[in-house]
C-alpha positions in Angstrom: 0.0 0.0 0.0 1.3 3.5 -0.9 -0.3 6.3 1.0 0.0 10.1 0.8 -0.7 12.1 3.9 -1.2 15.8 4.7 -0.7 17.6 8.0 -1.8 21.3 8.4 -3.3 21.4 11.9 -1.3 24.4 13.1 1.8 26.2 11.7 3.7 23.4 9.9 2.9 22.3 6.4 3.8 18.6 6.1 3.3 15.9 3.5 4.5 12.4 3.7 4.5 9.2 1.6 4.5 5.8 3.3 4.6 2.3 1.8 3.9 -0.8 3.8 4.9 0.7 7.2 7.9 2.5 5.9 8.1 6.3 5.6 9.5 7.1 2.1 9.4 10.9 2.6 8.3 13.3 5.3 8.7 16.9 4.1 8.0 19.7 6.6 7.8 23.5 6.0 7.9 25.4 9.3 6.3 28.8 9.9 8.2 29.6 13.1 10.0 32.7 11.7 6.7 34.1 10.3 4.9 34.0 13.7 7.9 34.9 15.9 7.3 38.6 15.7 3.7 38.1 17.1 4.8 35.9 19.9 2.5 33.1 18.9 0.7 31.5 15.9 -1.7 33.8 14.0 -4.3 31.5 12.5 -5.0 33.6 9.4 -1.3 33.9 8.6 -0.9 30.1 9.1 -3.7 29.3 6.7 -2.2 31.6 4.0 1.2 30.0 4.4 -0.4 26.5 4.1 -2.1 27.6 0.9 1.3 28.9 -0.5 3.4 25.9 0.7 1.1 22.9 0.2 1.6 22.2 -3.5 5.5 22.6 -3.5 5.7 20.5 -0.3 3.5 17.7 -1.8 5.5 17.7 -5.0 8.7 17.5 -3.0 7.4 14.6 -0.9 6.3 12.6 -4.0 9.6 13.3 -5.7 11.7 12.3 -2.7 9.7 9.1 -2.4 10.0 8.3 -6.1 6.3 7.9 -6.4 3.7 9.4 -8.8 0.2 10.4 -7.9 -1.1 7.6 -10.2 0.6 5.0 -8.0 -1.1 6.0 -4.8 -3.5 3.6 -3.1 -5.0 6.0 -0.6 -4.8 9.6 0.7 -5.0 10.8 4.3 -5.1 14.1 6.2 -5.3 15.4 9.7 -9.0 16.0 10.4 -8.6 17.6 13.8 -8.0 18.8 16.4 -6.3 22.1 15.3 -6.8 25.6 14.0 -9.9 25.5 11.8 -8.5 27.6 8.9 -5.2 25.7 9.0 -6.9 22.3 9.1 -9.2 23.2 6.2 -6.3 23.7 3.8 -4.7 20.3 4.1 -7.9 18.4 4.7 -9.8 19.7 1.6 -6.7 19.4 -0.6 -6.4 15.7 0.4 -10.1 15.1 -0.1 -9.9 16.6 -3.6 -6.9 14.5 -4.5 -8.5 11.3 -3.3 -11.7 12.2 -5.2 -9.8 12.9 -8.4 -7.7 9.7 -8.2 -10.8 7.7 -7.1 -8.9 6.4 -4.1 -9.9 5.9 -0.4 -9.6 8.9 1.9 -8.8 8.7 5.6 -9.3 11.5 8.1 -7.0 11.1 11.1 -7.1 12.4 14.7 -3.8 14.3 15.3 -3.5 13.1 18.9 -4.2 9.5 18.0 -1.3 9.7 15.4 1.0 11.0 18.2 0.1 7.8 20.2 1.8 5.7 17.5 4.7 7.9 16.6 7.0 6.3 19.3 6.7 3.1 17.3 8.2 4.7 14.2 12.0 4.8 14.2 15.1 4.3 12.1 16.5 5.7 8.9 14.4 5.4 6.8 11.7 5.6 9.5 9.8 2.4 9.8 6.8 1.4 11.9 7.7 -1.4 14.4 4.4 -2.6 15.5 5.8 -6.1 16.1 7.2 -4.7 19.3 4.0 -3.0 20.2 2.7 -3.6 23.8 0.0 -2.0 26.0 1.3 1.3 27.4 0.5 4.5 29.2 1.2 7.3 26.7 2.1 10.9 27.5 1.2 13.4 24.8 2.7 16.8 25.6 2.7 19.7 23.2 1.9 23.4 23.0 -1.8 23.0 23.0 -2.4 19.7 24.8 -1.1 17.6 27.7 -2.7 14.2 28.3 -2.2 10.7 29.5 -3.7 7.9 27.5 -4.0 4.2 28.2 -3.3 2.3 24.9 -4.5 -1.2 25.5 -3.8 -2.4 21.9 -3.5 -1.2 18.4 -6.4 1.3 17.7 -7.8 0.7 21.2 -7.2 3.5 23.7 -8.8 5.4 26.6 -7.9 8.9 27.8 -7.0 9.0 31.4 -6.6 12.7 31.9 -5.8 16.0 30.1 -5.1 19.6 30.6 -7.8 21.7 32.3 -6.2 25.0 31.4 -2.7 25.7 30.1 -0.8 22.8 28.5 2.9 22.2 29.4 4.0 23.7 26.0 1.9 26.8 26.6 3.5 27.2 30.1 7.0 26.9 28.6 6.2 29.6 25.9 4.3 31.9 28.2 6.8 31.9 31.0 9.6 32.3 28.4 7.8 35.4 27.1 7.7 36.8 30.7 11.5 36.4 30.6 11.7 38.2 27.3 12.9 35.1 25.5 12.2 34.7 21.7 9.3 32.7 20.4 9.0 29.8 20.6 10.4 29.9 24.1 10.3 26.2 24.9 13.6 25.3 23.0 15.3 28.4 24.4 14.4 27.4 28.0 15.7 23.9 27.2 19.0 25.5 26.1 19.4 28.0 28.9 18.3 25.6 31.6 21.4 23.4 31.0 23.5 26.2 32.5 21.1 26.9 35.4 20.4 25.6 38.8 16.9 23.8 38.9 16.8 24.3 42.7 17.5 28.0 42.6 13.8 29.0 42.8 10.9 27.0 44.2 7.9 27.2 41.9 4.6 25.2 42.4 4.0 21.7 41.0 0.2 22.0 40.1 -1.9 18.9 40.7 1.2 16.9 41.4 -0.4 15.2 44.5 -3.9 15.1 43.0 -5.2 11.6 42.7 -6.4 12.2 39.1 -4.6 12.2 35.8 -5.4 15.8 34.8 -2.8 18.6 34.3 -2.9 22.3 35.1 -0.1 24.7 34.4 -1.8 28.1 34.6 -0.9 28.4 38.3 2.8 27.9 37.6 2.7 30.5 34.9 1.0 33.0 37.2 3.5 32.2 40.0 6.4 33.1 37.6 4.6 36.3 36.6 4.3 37.5 40.2 7.8 36.4 41.0 9.2 38.5 38.2 6.9 41.4 39.1 8.6 41.4 42.6 12.1 40.7 41.3 12.5 42.5 37.9 16.2 42.9 38.5 16.7 39.2 37.8 16.1 39.7 34.1 19.2 41.8 33.9 21.5 38.9 35.0 22.1 36.1 32.5 22.9 33.5 35.2 19.7 34.3 37.0 17.7 33.9 33.8 19.4 30.4 33.3 18.4 29.6 36.9 14.9 30.7 36.3 14.6 28.6 33.1 16.0 25.5 35.0 13.6 26.0 37.9 10.5 26.4 35.7 11.5 23.5 33.6 12.1 21.3 36.7 8.6 22.1 38.0 6.9 21.2 34.7 9.0 18.0 34.2 8.4 16.8 37.7 4.6 16.9 37.2 4.8 15.3 33.8 7.1 12.4 34.9 5.6 11.6 38.3 2.0 11.6 37.0 3.0 9.4 34.0 4.8 6.9 36.2 1.9 6.8 38.7 -0.6 6.1 36.0 1.5 3.4 34.5 1.8 1.7 37.9 -2.0 2.0 38.5 -2.9 0.6 35.1 -0.4 -2.2 35.5 1.3 -1.8 32.1 5.1 -2.4 31.6 5.6 0.2 28.9 5.5 4.0 28.8 5.6 6.1 25.6 5.9 9.9 25.1 5.3 12.1 22.1 4.4 15.6 21.1 6.5 18.8 20.6 7.5 19.2 24.2 9.0 15.7 24.1 11.9 17.3 22.2 13.0 18.8 25.6 16.2 17.1 26.5 15.7 17.2 30.3 12.2 15.7 29.9 13.6 12.8 27.8 16.4 12.2 30.3 14.1 12.3 33.4 11.6 9.9 31.8 14.5 7.5 31.0 15.7 7.7 34.6 12.2 7.2 36.1 11.4 4.3 33.8 14.7 2.6 34.6 14.1 3.1 38.3 10.6 1.6 38.2 11.2 -1.1 35.6 9.2 0.3 32.7 10.2 0.0 29.0 10.3 3.5 27.5 9.5 4.4 23.9 10.2 8.0 23.0 9.1 9.5 19.7 12.0 10.4 17.5 12.7 14.1 17.7 11.8 14.5 14.0 8.4 13.0 14.7 7.6 14.9 18.0 6.5 18.1 16.3 3.6 18.2 13.8 4.4 15.9 10.9 2.6 13.9 8.2 4.6 10.7 8.7 2.6 9.7 11.8 -0.6 10.6 10.0 0.4 8.3 7.1 1.3 5.4 9.3 -1.9 5.6 11.4 -4.0 5.9 8.3 -2.4 2.8 6.8 -3.0 0.8 10.0 -6.7 1.9 9.9 -7.1 0.8 6.3 -5.3 -2.5 7.0 -7.6 -3.1 10.0 -10.6 -2.8 7.6 -12.0 0.4 9.3 -14.5 2.1 7.0 -13.3 5.2 5.2 -15.2 8.4 6.0 -17.8 9.8 3.7 -16.4 11.9 0.8 -18.1 15.1 2.2 -16.7 14.7 5.8 -15.7 18.0 7.4 -12.8 19.1 9.6 -13.2 18.6 13.4 -11.3 21.4 15.0 -12.2 20.3 18.6 -12.0 16.6 17.9 -11.5 14.8 21.3 -9.4 11.7 21.5 -11.8 10.2 24.0 
């Protein structure tokens, strides 16, 4: 099976080609520089960039894969969740292509695709579902933080999610308070390496709550008030590094401890993690240490597949078709608020 997939849920235009579980190409065009001056993603600008970039990105993906449109067996696209105007570009383009080629079309939940990205690895990237096992999966990105019990392929249950700010939002918003460039998450990761994570004591929201939900708005507010009372710290580079390390430590402690606790309760022996924030080096290292300490197998999504990408969309769409799941109706619409539950 040769499948073409489109991903335009936010600010990255991506098109991938997969064949029999192997990613033949995964082309991504980022819009980070465009949105940097605004300190966040501007939906209308994102949609315009997708319109401009989609065709050249799709051509590049097909060329890199050595595949022609006539050879495709199916087309897929992210159906949701995401920014409505951004989703619309990729989803309708994929639908139109499937219709023109008279091939099946699959709409994919972006979060569900993240669940399976840790099982895609290697160069070229290949899906390794032979090693698949039940797991508790942490999905952590700019807009979402959630824990999911994955009992088997295409069978999952959401355990908990963010009730306000997601971890990625907290990274970016606290970074903005420190006058760091957008996106602040990678910059905090870099500066924190030179800082003391115990320099400042910030709250760990819901860390001791019995549930699996997350809340990071209180941490963001704590940083805001702390900087209001200590503005002089922003003039000292070492203090900024210490601030970054302390904020990062608070976020990571919550993510790791709640993930391990859920894995123990659900009696799985495997933990996975995916989503943009999983690029954070300290988070990856702490998850590894915690899983080794508690005897869990850990599968981390490759860094190239942590952020929004069409490769994971293609692989999941292929699994759904192989499982015999019915293709959606040709006139299906986007689902901007599509819940994984």
